[in-house]
C-alpha atoms as an extended CHARMM CRD file, in Angstrom:
* protein
*
       147  EXT
         1         1  MET       CA              0.1800000000        0.2630000000       -0.2260000000  PROA      1               0.0000000000
         2         2  SER       CA              1.3730000000        3.6180000000       -1.2680000000  PROA      2               0.0000000000
         3         3  VAL       CA              1.9130000000        5.8380000000        1.4920000000  PROA      3               0.0000000000
         4         4  SER       CA             -1.2270000000        7.9840000000       -0.1000000000  PROA      4               0.0000000000
         5         5  SER       CA             -3.6130000000        5.6820000000       -0.0060000000  PROA      5               0.0000000000
         6         6  LEU       CA             -2.4900000000        4.8720000000        3.6470000000  PROA      6               0.0000000000
         7         7  SER       CA             -2.9120000000        8.0900000000        3.9040000000  PROA      7               0.0000000000
         8         8  LEU       CA             -7.0540000000        8.0320000000        2.7870000000  PROA      8               0.0000000000
         9         9  LYS       CA             -7.0930000000        5.3440000000        5.0150000000  PROA      9               0.0000000000
        10        10  VAL       CA             -5.8020000000        7.4710000000        7.9340000000  PROA      10              0.0000000000
        11        11  LEU       CA             -7.8760000000       10.3660000000        7.4750000000  PROA      11              0.0000000000
        12        12  PHE       CA            -11.7510000000        8.9070000000        6.3590000000  PROA      12              0.0000000000
        13        13  ASN       CA            -11.8130000000        5.3430000000        6.7450000000  PROA      13              0.0000000000
        14        14  TRP       CA            -10.5630000000        4.2620000000       11.1480000000  PROA      14              0.0000000000
        15        15  GLY       CA            -13.5340000000        4.8420000000       12.2520000000  PROA      15              0.0000000000
        16        16  MET       CA            -13.8360000000        8.7290000000       13.1520000000  PROA      16              0.0000000000
        17        17  GLN       CA            -13.5550000000       10.8290000000       10.2580000000  PROA      17              0.0000000000
        18        18  MET       CA            -10.5800000000       13.5770000000       11.3780000000  PROA      18              0.0000000000
        19        19  ILE       CA            -11.2950000000       16.8530000000        8.9500000000  PROA      19              0.0000000000
        20        20  LYS       CA            -14.5360000000       18.6300000000       10.1950000000  PROA      20              0.0000000000
        21        21  LYS       CA            -14.6190000000       20.9710000000        6.8670000000  PROA      21              0.0000000000
        22        22  VAL       CA            -12.6580000000       22.5120000000        4.4440000000  PROA      22              0.0000000000
        23        23  SER       CA            -11.0680000000       25.8660000000        6.1380000000  PROA      23              0.0000000000
        24        24  HSD       CA             -9.3400000000       27.6930000000        3.8680000000  PROA      24              0.0000000000
        25        25  LEU       CA             -7.5960000000       27.6820000000        0.2420000000  PROA      25              0.0000000000
        26        26  GLY       CA             -4.3800000000       28.9440000000        0.5880000000  PROA      26              0.0000000000
        27        27  MET       CA             -3.4410000000       31.8720000000       -2.7810000000  PROA      27              0.0000000000
        28        28  ALA       CA              0.0170000000       32.9220000000       -3.3970000000  PROA      28              0.0000000000
        29        29  VAL       CA             -0.3980000000       36.6360000000       -4.8450000000  PROA      29              0.0000000000
        30        30  LYS       CA              2.6860000000       38.9810000000       -6.0400000000  PROA      30              0.0000000000
        31        31  ASN       CA              0.5530000000       42.4160000000       -4.7390000000  PROA      31              0.0000000000
        32        32  LEU       CA             -1.8280000000       41.2620000000       -2.0450000000  PROA      32              0.0000000000
        33        33  GLU       CA             -3.9560000000       45.0060000000       -2.7160000000  PROA      33              0.0000000000
        34        34  GLU       CA             -4.4110000000       44.5530000000       -6.0140000000  PROA      34              0.0000000000
        35        35  ALA       CA             -5.9150000000       39.9910000000       -4.8560000000  PROA      35              0.0000000000
        36        36  ARG       CA             -8.0840000000       41.4230000000       -2.6750000000  PROA      36              0.0000000000
        37        37  GLU       CA             -9.5060000000       44.0270000000       -4.7950000000  PROA      37              0.0000000000
        38        38  PHE       CA            -10.1020000000       41.8610000000       -7.1880000000  PROA      38              0.0000000000
        39        39  TYR       CA            -12.1420000000       39.5840000000       -5.3210000000  PROA      39              0.0000000000
        40        40  ARG       CA            -13.9320000000       42.6910000000       -4.5020000000  PROA      40              0.0000000000
        41        41  SER       CA            -14.8350000000       43.8860000000       -7.8160000000  PROA      41              0.0000000000
        42        42  ALA       CA            -14.7850000000       40.7970000000       -9.5760000000  PROA      42              0.0000000000
        43        43  PHE       CA            -17.7230000000       39.0740000000       -6.6460000000  PROA      43              0.0000000000
        44        44  GLY       CA            -18.2950000000       41.3100000000       -4.4520000000  PROA      44              0.0000000000
        45        45  LEU       CA            -16.1810000000       39.5110000000       -1.6530000000  PROA      45              0.0000000000
        46        46  GLU       CA            -15.3200000000       41.3100000000        0.9480000000  PROA      46              0.0000000000
        47        47  SER       CA            -11.1030000000       40.9260000000        3.0010000000  PROA      47              0.0000000000
        48        48  SER       CA            -10.1270000000       41.0820000000        6.4280000000  PROA      48              0.0000000000
        49        49  ASP       CA             -7.5920000000       44.0350000000        7.0760000000  PROA      49              0.0000000000
        50        50  PRO       CA             -4.2970000000       42.2120000000        5.6080000000  PROA      50              0.0000000000
        51        51  ILE       CA             -2.0710000000       40.6740000000        9.2170000000  PROA      51              0.0000000000
        52        52  ILE       CA              1.8990000000       39.5070000000        8.8730000000  PROA      52              0.0000000000
        53        53  GLY       CA              1.6510000000       36.0140000000        9.5850000000  PROA      53              0.0000000000
        54        54  GLY       CA              4.5390000000       33.0500000000        8.6650000000  PROA      54              0.0000000000
        55        55  ASP       CA              7.1910000000       34.3820000000       11.5140000000  PROA      55              0.0000000000
        56        56  GLY       CA              6.8600000000       38.0400000000        9.7520000000  PROA      56              0.0000000000
        57        57  THR       CA              7.1990000000       36.2040000000        5.7460000000  PROA      57              0.0000000000
        58        58  LEU       CA              3.5890000000       36.8730000000        5.0020000000  PROA      58              0.0000000000
        59        59  ARG       CA              1.1970000000       39.4700000000        4.7950000000  PROA      59              0.0000000000
        60        60  VAL       CA             -2.1220000000       37.1730000000        4.6480000000  PROA      60              0.0000000000
        61        61  SER       CA             -5.9030000000       38.7270000000        4.0790000000  PROA      61              0.0000000000
        62        62  MET       CA             -8.6870000000       36.0450000000        4.4390000000  PROA      62              0.0000000000
        63        63  VAL       CA            -11.6730000000       36.4240000000        1.6120000000  PROA      63              0.0000000000
        64        64  ASP       CA            -15.1100000000       34.9660000000        3.3000000000  PROA      64              0.0000000000
        65        65  VAL       CA            -16.9190000000       32.4150000000        0.8150000000  PROA      65              0.0000000000
        66        66  GLY       CA            -20.2440000000       31.6050000000        2.4830000000  PROA      66              0.0000000000
        67        67  ASN       CA            -18.8120000000       27.9470000000        4.3810000000  PROA      67              0.0000000000
        68        68  THR       CA            -15.0060000000       28.2840000000        3.6940000000  PROA      68              0.0000000000
        69        69  LEU       CA            -12.4230000000       30.8080000000        3.1010000000  PROA      69              0.0000000000
        70        70  ILE       CA             -9.8680000000       31.6890000000        0.7140000000  PROA      70              0.0000000000
        71        71  GLU       CA             -6.2300000000       32.6680000000        2.4800000000  PROA      71              0.0000000000
        72        72  LEU       CA             -4.2880000000       35.5460000000        0.1920000000  PROA      72              0.0000000000
        73        73  LEU       CA             -0.6010000000       35.1000000000        0.8740000000  PROA      73              0.0000000000
        74        74  GLN       CA              1.9090000000       37.8790000000        0.0340000000  PROA      74              0.0000000000
        75        75  PRO       CA              5.9430000000       37.3520000000        0.6740000000  PROA      75              0.0000000000
        76        76  ILE       CA              7.6200000000       40.2130000000        2.7020000000  PROA      76              0.0000000000
        77        77  GLY       CA             11.2240000000       39.8580000000        0.8170000000  PROA      77              0.0000000000
        78        78  ASN       CA             12.5380000000       37.1250000000       -1.4320000000  PROA      78              0.0000000000
        79        79  GLU       CA             12.5650000000       35.3100000000        1.4690000000  PROA      79              0.0000000000
        80        80  GLY       CA             10.1420000000       32.0520000000        3.2340000000  PROA      80              0.0000000000
        81        81  VAL       CA              8.2350000000       29.4980000000        1.7200000000  PROA      81              0.0000000000
        82        82  VAL       CA              5.5600000000       31.0880000000       -0.0130000000  PROA      82              0.0000000000
        83        83  ALA       CA              8.2520000000       34.0270000000       -1.3220000000  PROA      83              0.0000000000
        84        84  LYS       CA              9.6360000000       30.7550000000       -3.5150000000  PROA      84              0.0000000000
        85        85  PHE       CA              6.7830000000       29.2750000000       -4.5580000000  PROA      85              0.0000000000
        86        86  LEU       CA              6.1970000000       32.7460000000       -6.1270000000  PROA      86              0.0000000000
        87        87  GLU       CA              9.3670000000       32.0950000000       -8.1230000000  PROA      87              0.0000000000
        88        88  LYS       CA              9.2610000000       28.6300000000       -9.2210000000  PROA      88              0.0000000000
        89        89  ARG       CA              5.3460000000       28.4560000000       -9.9010000000  PROA      89              0.0000000000
        90        90  GLY       CA              3.8990000000       31.4320000000      -10.1500000000  PROA      90              0.0000000000
        91        91  GLU       CA              1.0630000000       33.3730000000       -8.7680000000  PROA      91              0.0000000000
        92        92  GLY       CA             -1.9980000000       30.8790000000       -7.4960000000  PROA      92              0.0000000000
        93        93  PHE       CA             -2.8280000000       27.6800000000       -5.4090000000  PROA      93              0.0000000000
        94        94  HSD       CA             -0.6960000000       27.1770000000       -2.5940000000  PROA      94              0.0000000000
        95        95  HSD       CA             -2.4690000000       25.1630000000       -0.0240000000  PROA      95              0.0000000000
        96        96  ILE       CA             -5.5540000000       23.4220000000        1.1810000000  PROA      96              0.0000000000
        97        97  CYS       CA             -6.3940000000       23.7820000000        4.6940000000  PROA      97              0.0000000000
        98        98  TYR       CA             -8.4160000000       21.0910000000        6.4350000000  PROA      98              0.0000000000
        99        99  GLU       CA            -10.1320000000       21.9080000000        9.7330000000  PROA      99              0.0000000000
       100       100  VAL       CA            -10.0250000000       19.5930000000       13.1460000000  PROA      100             0.0000000000
       101       101  ASP       CA            -10.3320000000       18.8250000000       16.6230000000  PROA      101             0.0000000000
       102       102  ASP       CA             -7.0580000000       18.0990000000       18.2560000000  PROA      102             0.0000000000
       103       103  ILE       CA             -4.1570000000       18.6800000000       16.0920000000  PROA      103             0.0000000000
       104       104  ASN       CA             -1.2800000000       16.6110000000       18.1720000000  PROA      104             0.0000000000
       105       105  ALA       CA             -3.9670000000       13.4090000000       17.8010000000  PROA      105             0.0000000000
       106       106  GLU       CA             -4.3540000000       13.2910000000       14.4610000000  PROA      106             0.0000000000
       107       107  ILE       CA             -0.3660000000       14.1010000000       13.9590000000  PROA      107             0.0000000000
       108       108  ALA       CA              0.4130000000       11.1210000000       16.1510000000  PROA      108             0.0000000000
       109       109  SER       CA             -2.4940000000        9.3490000000       13.6060000000  PROA      109             0.0000000000
       110       110  LEU       CA             -1.1710000000       10.5810000000       10.7730000000  PROA      110             0.0000000000
       111       111  LYS       CA              2.6990000000       10.0030000000       11.3010000000  PROA      111             0.0000000000
       112       112  ALA       CA              1.9790000000        6.5290000000       12.7360000000  PROA      112             0.0000000000
       113       113  ALA       CA              0.4230000000        6.2890000000        8.6800000000  PROA      113             0.0000000000
       114       114  GLY       CA              4.1800000000        6.9720000000        7.8910000000  PROA      114             0.0000000000
       115       115  LEU       CA              3.1070000000       10.7430000000        6.4910000000  PROA      115             0.0000000000
       116       116  GLU       CA              5.9920000000       13.5120000000        6.7200000000  PROA      116             0.0000000000
       117       117  ILE       CA              4.9370000000       16.2780000000        9.2580000000  PROA      117             0.0000000000
       118       118  LEU       CA              6.4970000000       19.5220000000        8.5060000000  PROA      118             0.0000000000
       119       119  GLY       CA              7.7530000000       21.3200000000       11.8240000000  PROA      119             0.0000000000
       120       120  GLU       CA              5.6520000000       21.0110000000       14.9960000000  PROA      120             0.0000000000
       121       121  PRO       CA              2.1050000000       22.7860000000       15.1800000000  PROA      121             0.0000000000
       122       122  LYS       CA              2.2630000000       26.5930000000       15.4010000000  PROA      122             0.0000000000
       123       123  PRO       CA              0.3790000000       29.6350000000       15.7870000000  PROA      123             0.0000000000
       124       124  GLY       CA             -1.8230000000       30.8100000000       12.4750000000  PROA      124             0.0000000000
       125       125  ALA       CA             -4.1800000000       32.8870000000       11.1040000000  PROA      125             0.0000000000
       126       126  GLU       CA             -6.3620000000       30.9170000000       12.3480000000  PROA      126             0.0000000000
       127       127  GLY       CA             -4.7700000000       28.8130000000       15.1360000000  PROA      127             0.0000000000
       128       128  MET       CA             -2.2830000000       26.2350000000       15.9080000000  PROA      128             0.0000000000
       129       129  ALA       CA             -2.0660000000       24.4540000000       12.3800000000  PROA      129             0.0000000000
       130       130  VAL       CA              0.5710000000       22.3460000000       10.6180000000  PROA      130             0.0000000000
       131       131  PHE       CA              1.5630000000       21.4610000000        7.1570000000  PROA      131             0.0000000000
       132       132  LEU       CA              2.2930000000       17.9260000000        6.0170000000  PROA      132             0.0000000000
       133       133  HSD       CA              4.7750000000       17.4070000000        2.9850000000  PROA      133             0.0000000000
       134       134  PRO       CA              3.0460000000       17.2460000000       -0.7310000000  PROA      134             0.0000000000
       135       135  ARG       CA              4.9140000000       13.8270000000       -0.9340000000  PROA      135             0.0000000000
       136       136  GLY       CA              2.1320000000       12.0940000000        0.5210000000  PROA      136             0.0000000000
       137       137  THR       CA             -0.6550000000       13.3640000000        0.0540000000  PROA      137             0.0000000000
       138       138  TYR       CA             -1.0930000000       13.2840000000       -3.9970000000  PROA      138             0.0000000000
       139       139  GLY       CA              1.5630000000       16.3630000000       -4.7310000000  PROA      139             0.0000000000
       140       140  VAL       CA             -0.7140000000       19.0860000000       -2.6030000000  PROA      140             0.0000000000
       141       141  LEU       CA              0.5040000000       20.9160000000       -0.1370000000  PROA      141             0.0000000000
       142       142  VAL       CA             -1.7250000000       19.7620000000        3.4110000000  PROA      142             0.0000000000
       143       143  GLU       CA             -2.2260000000       22.4410000000        6.2780000000  PROA      143             0.0000000000
       144       144  LEU       CA             -4.3770000000       21.1000000000        9.2870000000  PROA      144             0.0000000000
       145       145  VAL       CA             -5.8430000000       23.9870000000       12.1190000000  PROA      145             0.0000000000
       146       146  GLU       CA             -7.5280000000       23.1680000000       15.6890000000  PROA      146             0.0000000000
       147       147  LYS       CA             -9.1410000000       26.8250000000       15.9990000000  PROA      147             0.0000000000
């Protein structure tokens, strides 16, 4: 069984579903204000005032789209994960974030299933958050958040 197949078993088939809902979709952008204005003028969607996140390497704004959010991520300077992402891939989809009840329990389950956890949980834009390496999640960067 591949790590990704095992990952799906852990996420969905072991009695209790760990994921409560999609919390947000992360979008890497070069200019946060232009992106906020795009969502406002094109779709009539409002966004939160920008905050500094990512250990000081990001400006972040959330766009409310009903039951989920779009997290707009603009790097501050040329350092950090999102800056490197933009340089390599350009603007667009960066990650999906799932809300969970107990991030530490989920990390333990995912590690036991062989998934690679990137670092330890730390405060994020919506609560305690941690990322899963895309190697084990079908090429998609996955974030878990406990609100």
